[in-house]
PDB file with one MODEL, atoms N, CA, C and O in Angstrom:
MODEL        1
ATOM      1  N   MET A   1       0.841  -1.176   0.000  1.00  0.00           N
ATOM      2  CA  MET A   1       0.000   0.000   0.000  1.00  0.00           C
ATOM      3  C   MET A   1       0.889   1.244   0.000  1.00  0.00           C
ATOM      4  O   MET A   1       1.833   1.329   0.785  1.00  0.00           O
ATOM      5  N   PRO A   2       0.593   2.209  -0.877  1.00  0.00           N
ATOM      6  CA  PRO A   2       1.405   3.428  -0.887  1.00  0.00           C
ATOM      7  C   PRO A   2       1.172   4.243   0.379  1.00  0.00           C
ATOM      8  O   PRO A   2       0.111   4.174   1.000  1.00  0.00           O
ATOM      9  N   LYS A   3       2.178   5.006   0.738  1.00  0.00           N
ATOM     10  CA  LYS A   3       2.066   5.853   1.925  1.00  0.00           C
ATOM     11  C   LYS A   3       1.123   7.018   1.647  1.00  0.00           C
ATOM     12  O   LYS A   3       0.982   7.465   0.509  1.00  0.00           O
ATOM     13  N   LEU A   4       0.489   7.494   2.695  1.00  0.00           N
ATOM     14  CA  LEU A   4      -0.433   8.614   2.596  1.00  0.00           C
ATOM     15  C   LEU A   4       0.265   9.917   2.940  1.00  0.00           C
ATOM     16  O   LEU A   4       1.086   9.967   3.856  1.00  0.00           O
ATOM     17  N   THR A   5      -0.062  10.967   2.208  1.00  0.00           N
ATOM     18  CA  THR A   5       0.400  12.287   2.609  1.00  0.00           C
ATOM     19  C   THR A   5      -0.403  12.687   3.846  1.00  0.00           C
ATOM     20  O   THR A   5      -1.442  12.090   4.128  1.00  0.00           O
ATOM     21  N   LEU A   6       0.062  13.674   4.572  1.00  0.00           N
ATOM     22  CA  LEU A   6      -0.685  14.132   5.740  1.00  0.00           C
ATOM     23  C   LEU A   6      -2.076  14.606   5.352  1.00  0.00           C
ATOM     24  O   LEU A   6      -3.042  14.363   6.075  1.00  0.00           O
ATOM     25  N   LYS A   7      -2.182  15.274   4.225  1.00  0.00           N
ATOM     26  CA  LYS A   7      -3.493  15.755   3.771  1.00  0.00           C
ATOM     27  C   LYS A   7      -4.406  14.579   3.459  1.00  0.00           C
ATOM     28  O   LYS A   7      -5.569  14.580   3.862  1.00  0.00           O
ATOM     29  N   ALA A   8      -3.903  13.576   2.749  1.00  0.00           N
ATOM     30  CA  ALA A   8      -4.725  12.419   2.403  1.00  0.00           C
ATOM     31  C   ALA A   8      -5.177  11.675   3.652  1.00  0.00           C
ATOM     32  O   ALA A   8      -6.323  11.232   3.728  1.00  0.00           O
ATOM     33  N   ALA A   9      -4.293  11.535   4.628  1.00  0.00           N
ATOM     34  CA  ALA A   9      -4.646  10.858   5.876  1.00  0.00           C
ATOM     35  C   ALA A   9      -5.739  11.641   6.606  1.00  0.00           C
ATOM     36  O   ALA A   9      -6.667  11.051   7.161  1.00  0.00           O
ATOM     37  N   ARG A  10      -5.624  12.964   6.603  1.00  0.00           N
ATOM     38  CA  ARG A  10      -6.635  13.810   7.256  1.00  0.00           C
ATOM     39  C   ARG A  10      -7.985  13.682   6.557  1.00  0.00           C
ATOM     40  O   ARG A  10      -9.017  13.524   7.209  1.00  0.00           O
ATOM     41  N   VAL A  11      -7.970  13.751   5.239  1.00  0.00           N
ATOM     42  CA  VAL A  11      -9.211  13.638   4.468  1.00  0.00           C
ATOM     43  C   VAL A  11      -9.833  12.257   4.669  1.00  0.00           C
ATOM     44  O   VAL A  11     -11.047  12.138   4.834  1.00  0.00           O
ATOM     45  N   ASN A  12      -9.008  11.223   4.656  1.00  0.00           N
ATOM     46  CA  ASN A  12      -9.519   9.865   4.883  1.00  0.00           C
ATOM     47  C   ASN A  12     -10.147   9.721   6.263  1.00  0.00           C
ATOM     48  O   ASN A  12     -11.061   8.918   6.453  1.00  0.00           O
ATOM     49  N   ALA A  13      -9.659  10.494   7.222  1.00  0.00           N
ATOM     50  CA  ALA A  13     -10.219  10.466   8.576  1.00  0.00           C
ATOM     51  C   ALA A  13     -11.504  11.290   8.669  1.00  0.00           C
ATOM     52  O   ALA A  13     -12.154  11.311   9.715  1.00  0.00           O
ATOM     53  N   GLY A  14     -11.870  11.965   7.580  1.00  0.00           N
ATOM     54  CA  GLY A  14     -13.105  12.746   7.541  1.00  0.00           C
ATOM     55  C   GLY A  14     -13.017  14.070   8.274  1.00  0.00           C
ATOM     56  O   GLY A  14     -14.019  14.578   8.776  1.00  0.00           O
ATOM     57  N   LEU A  15     -11.807  14.632   8.335  1.00  0.00           N
ATOM     58  CA  LEU A  15     -11.600  15.878   9.062  1.00  0.00           C
ATOM     59  C   LEU A  15     -11.260  17.022   8.122  1.00  0.00           C
ATOM     60  O   LEU A  15     -10.517  16.853   7.155  1.00  0.00           O
ATOM     61  N   SER A  16     -11.816  18.188   8.420  1.00  0.00           N
ATOM     62  CA  SER A  16     -11.389  19.388   7.715  1.00  0.00           C
ATOM     63  C   SER A  16     -10.060  19.822   8.327  1.00  0.00           C
ATOM     64  O   SER A  16      -9.665  19.339   9.388  1.00  0.00           O
ATOM     65  N   GLN A  17      -9.388  20.725   7.655  1.00  0.00           N
ATOM     66  CA  GLN A  17      -8.120  21.221   8.189  1.00  0.00           C
ATOM     67  C   GLN A  17      -8.355  21.926   9.525  1.00  0.00           C
ATOM     68  O   GLN A  17      -7.557  21.786  10.452  1.00  0.00           O
ATOM     69  N   LYS A  18      -9.437  22.675   9.621  1.00  0.00           N
ATOM     70  CA  LYS A  18      -9.751  23.383  10.862  1.00  0.00           C
ATOM     71  C   LYS A  18     -10.016  22.393  12.001  1.00  0.00           C
ATOM     72  O   LYS A  18      -9.512  22.575  13.109  1.00  0.00           O
ATOM     73  N   GLU A  19     -10.803  21.349  11.731  1.00  0.00           N
ATOM     74  CA  GLU A  19     -11.104  20.351  12.764  1.00  0.00           C
ATOM     75  C   GLU A  19      -9.840  19.639  13.236  1.00  0.00           C
ATOM     76  O   GLU A  19      -9.633  19.454  14.435  1.00  0.00           O
ATOM     77  N   ALA A  20      -9.002  19.243  12.286  1.00  0.00           N
ATOM     78  CA  ALA A  20      -7.769  18.542  12.634  1.00  0.00           C
ATOM     79  C   ALA A  20      -6.853  19.443  13.446  1.00  0.00           C
ATOM     80  O   ALA A  20      -6.262  19.000  14.430  1.00  0.00           O
ATOM     81  N   ALA A  21      -6.729  20.693  13.047  1.00  0.00           N
ATOM     82  CA  ALA A  21      -5.873  21.635  13.775  1.00  0.00           C
ATOM     83  C   ALA A  21      -6.367  21.811  15.208  1.00  0.00           C
ATOM     84  O   ALA A  21      -5.562  21.869  16.137  1.00  0.00           O
ATOM     85  N   GLU A  22      -7.669  21.897  15.391  1.00  0.00           N
ATOM     86  CA  GLU A  22      -8.227  22.037  16.740  1.00  0.00           C
ATOM     87  C   GLU A  22      -7.913  20.808  17.584  1.00  0.00           C
ATOM     88  O   GLU A  22      -7.523  20.936  18.744  1.00  0.00           O
ATOM     89  N   LEU A  23      -8.080  19.614  17.009  1.00  0.00           N
ATOM     90  CA  LEU A  23      -7.792  18.383  17.745  1.00  0.00           C
ATOM     91  C   LEU A  23      -6.315  18.268  18.109  1.00  0.00           C
ATOM     92  O   LEU A  23      -5.967  17.737  19.163  1.00  0.00           O
ATOM     93  N   LEU A  24      -5.449  18.768  17.229  1.00  0.00           N
ATOM     94  CA  LEU A  24      -4.008  18.711  17.463  1.00  0.00           C
ATOM     95  C   LEU A  24      -3.505  19.887  18.306  1.00  0.00           C
ATOM     96  O   LEU A  24      -2.338  19.934  18.693  1.00  0.00           O
ATOM     97  N   LYS A  25      -4.408  20.835  18.583  1.00  0.00           N
ATOM     98  CA  LYS A  25      -4.071  22.028  19.364  1.00  0.00           C
ATOM     99  C   LYS A  25      -2.957  22.845  18.703  1.00  0.00           C
ATOM    100  O   LYS A  25      -1.990  23.262  19.340  1.00  0.00           O
ATOM    101  N   ILE A  26      -3.138  23.053  17.399  1.00  0.00           N
ATOM    102  CA  ILE A  26      -2.219  23.875  16.611  1.00  0.00           C
ATOM    103  C   ILE A  26      -3.052  24.806  15.734  1.00  0.00           C
ATOM    104  O   ILE A  26      -4.275  24.672  15.677  1.00  0.00           O
ATOM    105  N   SER A  27      -2.412  25.734  15.060  1.00  0.00           N
ATOM    106  CA  SER A  27      -3.130  26.639  14.163  1.00  0.00           C
ATOM    107  C   SER A  27      -3.327  25.987  12.797  1.00  0.00           C
ATOM    108  O   SER A  27      -2.620  25.047  12.432  1.00  0.00           O
ATOM    109  N   ASN A  28      -4.295  26.502  12.058  1.00  0.00           N
ATOM    110  CA  ASN A  28      -4.513  26.034  10.684  1.00  0.00           C
ATOM    111  C   ASN A  28      -3.256  26.257   9.848  1.00  0.00           C
ATOM    112  O   ASN A  28      -2.918  25.442   8.991  1.00  0.00           O
ATOM    113  N   CYS A  29      -2.568  27.367  10.104  1.00  0.00           N
ATOM    114  CA  CYS A  29      -1.354  27.688   9.344  1.00  0.00           C
ATOM    115  C   CYS A  29      -0.263  26.647   9.585  1.00  0.00           C
ATOM    116  O   CYS A  29       0.451  26.266   8.657  1.00  0.00           O
ATOM    117  N   THR A  30      -0.135  26.194  10.819  1.00  0.00           N
ATOM    118  CA  THR A  30       0.866  25.173  11.131  1.00  0.00           C
ATOM    119  C   THR A  30       0.536  23.876  10.422  1.00  0.00           C
ATOM    120  O   THR A  30       1.416  23.252   9.828  1.00  0.00           O
ATOM    121  N   LEU A  31      -0.728  23.459  10.474  1.00  0.00           N
ATOM    122  CA  LEU A  31      -1.124  22.219   9.798  1.00  0.00           C
ATOM    123  C   LEU A  31      -0.927  22.344   8.295  1.00  0.00           C
ATOM    124  O   LEU A  31      -0.462  21.403   7.653  1.00  0.00           O
ATOM    125  N   SER A  32      -1.270  23.482   7.734  1.00  0.00           N
ATOM    126  CA  SER A  32      -1.066  23.708   6.306  1.00  0.00           C
ATOM    127  C   SER A  32       0.407  23.592   5.939  1.00  0.00           C
ATOM    128  O   SER A  32       0.746  22.995   4.917  1.00  0.00           O
ATOM    129  N   ALA A  33       1.285  24.159   6.765  1.00  0.00           N
ATOM    130  CA  ALA A  33       2.729  24.082   6.499  1.00  0.00           C
ATOM    131  C   ALA A  33       3.204  22.633   6.546  1.00  0.00           C
ATOM    132  O   ALA A  33       4.030  22.229   5.727  1.00  0.00           O
ATOM    133  N   TRP A  34       2.691  21.843   7.497  1.00  0.00           N
ATOM    134  CA  TRP A  34       3.054  20.421   7.564  1.00  0.00           C
ATOM    135  C   TRP A  34       2.585  19.697   6.318  1.00  0.00           C
ATOM    136  O   TRP A  34       3.329  18.905   5.741  1.00  0.00           O
ATOM    137  N   GLU A  35       1.347  19.965   5.897  1.00  0.00           N
ATOM    138  CA  GLU A  35       0.783  19.274   4.728  1.00  0.00           C
ATOM    139  C   GLU A  35       1.517  19.646   3.443  1.00  0.00           C
ATOM    140  O   GLU A  35       1.573  18.848   2.508  1.00  0.00           O
ATOM    141  N   LYS A  36       2.074  20.844   3.392  1.00  0.00           N
ATOM    142  CA  LYS A  36       2.804  21.291   2.204  1.00  0.00           C
ATOM    143  C   LYS A  36       4.293  20.971   2.280  1.00  0.00           C
ATOM    144  O   LYS A  36       5.034  21.256   1.339  1.00  0.00           O
ATOM    145  N   GLY A  37       4.739  20.382   3.390  1.00  0.00           N
ATOM    146  CA  GLY A  37       6.139  20.026   3.549  1.00  0.00           C
ATOM    147  C   GLY A  37       7.048  21.196   3.838  1.00  0.00           C
ATOM    148  O   GLY A  37       8.261  21.096   3.657  1.00  0.00           O
ATOM    149  N   ARG A  38       6.480  22.315   4.287  1.00  0.00           N
ATOM    150  CA  ARG A  38       7.286  23.501   4.605  1.00  0.00           C
ATOM    151  C   ARG A  38       7.902  23.411   5.998  1.00  0.00           C
ATOM    152  O   ARG A  38       8.932  24.026   6.277  1.00  0.00           O
ATOM    153  N   SER A  39       7.263  22.643   6.858  1.00  0.00           N
ATOM    154  CA  SER A  39       7.797  22.355   8.184  1.00  0.00           C
ATOM    155  C   SER A  39       7.262  20.991   8.585  1.00  0.00           C
ATOM    156  O   SER A  39       6.424  20.415   7.891  1.00  0.00           O
ATOM    157  N   PHE A  40       7.748  20.480   9.702  1.00  0.00           N
ATOM    158  CA  PHE A  40       7.398  19.113  10.084  1.00  0.00           C
ATOM    159  C   PHE A  40       7.021  19.048  11.555  1.00  0.00           C
ATOM    160  O   PHE A  40       7.577  19.776  12.377  1.00  0.00           O
ATOM    161  N   PRO A  41       6.073  18.173  11.887  1.00  0.00           N
ATOM    162  CA  PRO A  41       5.673  18.040  13.289  1.00  0.00           C
ATOM    163  C   PRO A  41       6.755  17.362  14.124  1.00  0.00           C
ATOM    164  O   PRO A  41       7.569  16.597  13.608  1.00  0.00           O
ATOM    165  N   ASN A  42       6.747  17.658  15.426  1.00  0.00           N
ATOM    166  CA  ASN A  42       7.677  16.984  16.323  1.00  0.00           C
ATOM    167  C   ASN A  42       7.111  15.604  16.684  1.00  0.00           C
ATOM    168  O   ASN A  42       5.997  15.264  16.286  1.00  0.00           O
ATOM    169  N   ALA A  43       7.871  14.824  17.427  1.00  0.00           N
ATOM    170  CA  ALA A  43       7.485  13.444  17.737  1.00  0.00           C
ATOM    171  C   ALA A  43       6.151  13.372  18.481  1.00  0.00           C
ATOM    172  O   ALA A  43       5.343  12.480  18.226  1.00  0.00           O
ATOM    173  N   GLU A  44       5.925  14.307  19.396  1.00  0.00           N
ATOM    174  CA  GLU A  44       4.674  14.324  20.154  1.00  0.00           C
ATOM    175  C   GLU A  44       3.475  14.531  19.227  1.00  0.00           C
ATOM    176  O   GLU A  44       2.450  13.863  19.362  1.00  0.00           O
ATOM    177  N   LYS A  45       3.620  15.468  18.282  1.00  0.00           N
ATOM    178  CA  LYS A  45       2.517  15.747  17.355  1.00  0.00           C
ATOM    179  C   LYS A  45       2.341  14.615  16.343  1.00  0.00           C
ATOM    180  O   LYS A  45       1.220  14.344  15.912  1.00  0.00           O
ATOM    181  N   ILE A  46       3.425  13.958  15.964  1.00  0.00           N
ATOM    182  CA  ILE A  46       3.302  12.815  15.053  1.00  0.00           C
ATOM    183  C   ILE A  46       2.472  11.714  15.713  1.00  0.00           C
ATOM    184  O   ILE A  46       1.615  11.103  15.076  1.00  0.00           O
ATOM    185  N   LYS A  47       2.739  11.472  16.998  1.00  0.00           N
ATOM    186  CA  LYS A  47       1.965  10.468  17.732  1.00  0.00           C
ATOM    187  C   LYS A  47       0.484  10.861  17.757  1.00  0.00           C
ATOM    188  O   LYS A  47      -0.385  10.013  17.552  1.00  0.00           O
ATOM    189  N   ALA A  48       0.199  12.129  18.005  1.00  0.00           N
ATOM    190  CA  ALA A  48      -1.181  12.613  18.038  1.00  0.00           C
ATOM    191  C   ALA A  48      -1.837  12.479  16.668  1.00  0.00           C
ATOM    192  O   ALA A  48      -3.001  12.091  16.572  1.00  0.00           O
ATOM    193  N   ILE A  49      -1.097  12.797  15.612  1.00  0.00           N
ATOM    194  CA  ILE A  49      -1.624  12.667  14.249  1.00  0.00           C
ATOM    195  C   ILE A  49      -2.025  11.218  13.991  1.00  0.00           C
ATOM    196  O   ILE A  49      -3.112  10.955  13.476  1.00  0.00           O
ATOM    197  N   CYS A  50      -1.163  10.293  14.345  1.00  0.00           N
ATOM    198  CA  CYS A  50      -1.451   8.872  14.121  1.00  0.00           C
ATOM    199  C   CYS A  50      -2.710   8.448  14.861  1.00  0.00           C
ATOM    200  O   CYS A  50      -3.537   7.716  14.317  1.00  0.00           O
ATOM    201  N   GLU A  51      -2.856   8.903  16.091  1.00  0.00           N
ATOM    202  CA  GLU A  51      -4.041   8.544  16.878  1.00  0.00           C
ATOM    203  C   GLU A  51      -5.301   9.174  16.310  1.00  0.00           C
ATOM    204  O   GLU A  51      -6.317   8.496  16.162  1.00  0.00           O
ATOM    205  N   ILE A  52      -5.251  10.447  15.995  1.00  0.00           N
ATOM    206  CA  ILE A  52      -6.433  11.168  15.503  1.00  0.00           C
ATOM    207  C   ILE A  52      -6.835  10.699  14.111  1.00  0.00           C
ATOM    208  O   ILE A  52      -8.024  10.548  13.829  1.00  0.00           O
ATOM    209  N   TYR A  53      -5.867  10.468  13.246  1.00  0.00           N
ATOM    210  CA  TYR A  53      -6.163  10.057  11.873  1.00  0.00           C
ATOM    211  C   TYR A  53      -6.364   8.547  11.740  1.00  0.00           C
ATOM    212  O   TYR A  53      -6.829   8.074  10.704  1.00  0.00           O
ATOM    213  N   GLY A  54      -6.017   7.791  12.780  1.00  0.00           N
ATOM    214  CA  GLY A  54      -6.198   6.343  12.740  1.00  0.00           C
ATOM    215  C   GLY A  54      -5.243   5.641  11.789  1.00  0.00           C
ATOM    216  O   GLY A  54      -5.617   4.686  11.108  1.00  0.00           O
ATOM    217  N   VAL A  55      -3.995   6.127  11.750  1.00  0.00           N
ATOM    218  CA  VAL A  55      -2.981   5.524  10.878  1.00  0.00           C
ATOM    219  C   VAL A  55      -1.721   5.260  11.701  1.00  0.00           C
ATOM    220  O   VAL A  55      -1.561   5.797  12.796  1.00  0.00           O
ATOM    221  N   SER A  56      -0.841   4.436  11.169  1.00  0.00           N
ATOM    222  CA  SER A  56       0.439   4.228  11.841  1.00  0.00           C
ATOM    223  C   SER A  56       1.487   5.149  11.204  1.00  0.00           C
ATOM    224  O   SER A  56       1.314   5.632  10.086  1.00  0.00           O
ATOM    225  N   TYR A  57       2.553   5.372  11.931  1.00  0.00           N
ATOM    226  CA  TYR A  57       3.642   6.215  11.435  1.00  0.00           C
ATOM    227  C   TYR A  57       4.161   5.694  10.097  1.00  0.00           C
ATOM    228  O   TYR A  57       4.481   6.480   9.206  1.00  0.00           O
ATOM    229  N   ASN A  58       4.243   4.378   9.957  1.00  0.00           N
ATOM    230  CA  ASN A  58       4.772   3.779   8.729  1.00  0.00           C
ATOM    231  C   ASN A  58       3.873   3.995   7.520  1.00  0.00           C
ATOM    232  O   ASN A  58       4.306   3.798   6.384  1.00  0.00           O
ATOM    233  N   ASP A  59       2.620   4.399   7.753  1.00  0.00           N
ATOM    234  CA  ASP A  59       1.687   4.649   6.656  1.00  0.00           C
ATOM    235  C   ASP A  59       1.782   6.075   6.118  1.00  0.00           C
ATOM    236  O   ASP A  59       1.169   6.404   5.103  1.00  0.00           O
ATOM    237  N   LEU A  60       2.551   6.913   6.799  1.00  0.00           N
ATOM    238  CA  LEU A  60       2.576   8.342   6.445  1.00  0.00           C
ATOM    239  C   LEU A  60       3.816   8.745   5.658  1.00  0.00           C
ATOM    240  O   LEU A  60       4.921   8.255   5.892  1.00  0.00           O
ATOM    241  N   ASN A  61       3.591   9.645   4.729  1.00  0.00           N
ATOM    242  CA  ASN A  61       4.645  10.296   3.960  1.00  0.00           C
ATOM    243  C   ASN A  61       4.562  11.771   4.347  1.00  0.00           C
ATOM    244  O   ASN A  61       3.535  12.405   4.107  1.00  0.00           O
ATOM    245  N   PHE A  62       5.597  12.320   4.930  1.00  0.00           N
ATOM    246  CA  PHE A  62       5.549  13.691   5.416  1.00  0.00           C
ATOM    247  C   PHE A  62       5.871  14.732   4.351  1.00  0.00           C
ATOM    248  O   PHE A  62       5.977  15.920   4.654  1.00  0.00           O
ATOM    249  N   LEU A  63       6.024  14.296   3.122  1.00  0.00           N
ATOM    250  CA  LEU A  63       6.198  15.241   2.012  1.00  0.00           C
ATOM    251  C   LEU A  63       4.984  15.174   1.117  1.00  0.00           C
ATOM    252  O   LEU A  63       4.445  14.092   0.888  1.00  0.00           O
ATOM    253  N   PRO A  64       4.539  16.319   0.601  1.00  0.00           N
ATOM    254  CA  PRO A  64       3.392  16.310  -0.303  1.00  0.00           C
ATOM    255  C   PRO A  64       3.763  15.646  -1.621  1.00  0.00           C
ATOM    256  O   PRO A  64       4.943  15.451  -1.913  1.00  0.00           O
ATOM    257  N   ASN A  65       2.763  15.301  -2.410  1.00  0.00           N
ATOM    258  CA  ASN A  65       3.028  14.674  -3.716  1.00  0.00           C
ATOM    259  C   ASN A  65       3.811  15.602  -4.633  1.00  0.00           C
ATOM    260  O   ASN A  65       4.658  15.144  -5.400  1.00  0.00           O
ATOM    261  N   ASN A  66       3.540  16.888  -4.565  1.00  0.00           N
ATOM    262  CA  ASN A  66       4.237  17.878  -5.391  1.00  0.00           C
ATOM    263  C   ASN A  66       4.985  18.842  -4.471  1.00  0.00           C
ATOM    264  O   ASN A  66       4.479  19.925  -4.176  1.00  0.00           O
ATOM    265  N   PRO A  67       6.174  18.466  -4.017  1.00  0.00           N
ATOM    266  CA  PRO A  67       6.872  19.293  -3.015  1.00  0.00           C
ATOM    267  C   PRO A  67       7.483  20.580  -3.543  1.00  0.00           C
ATOM    268  O   PRO A  67       8.669  20.834  -3.333  1.00  0.00           O
ATOM    269  N   LEU A  68       6.692  21.390  -4.222  1.00  0.00           N
ATOM    270  CA  LEU A  68       7.198  22.677  -4.718  1.00  0.00           C
ATOM    271  C   LEU A  68       6.588  23.822  -3.950  1.00  0.00           C
ATOM    272  O   LEU A  68       6.893  24.982  -4.225  1.00  0.00           O
TER     273      LEU A  68
ENDMDL
END
């Protein structure tokens, strides 16, 4: 199975960017930067992402499909 981008994992979990950001206790801008590969979550937030999105760390690709 191919790895999921953070955005794909969020969408598959049925969450809007605003909802996911609230659950992760971060701003929409921070989540957007993570999804675009401009910055990356720390280990604590990665664990939270996996729990909230219902995926394992090994299922995630932290770079977007088009990293430009």
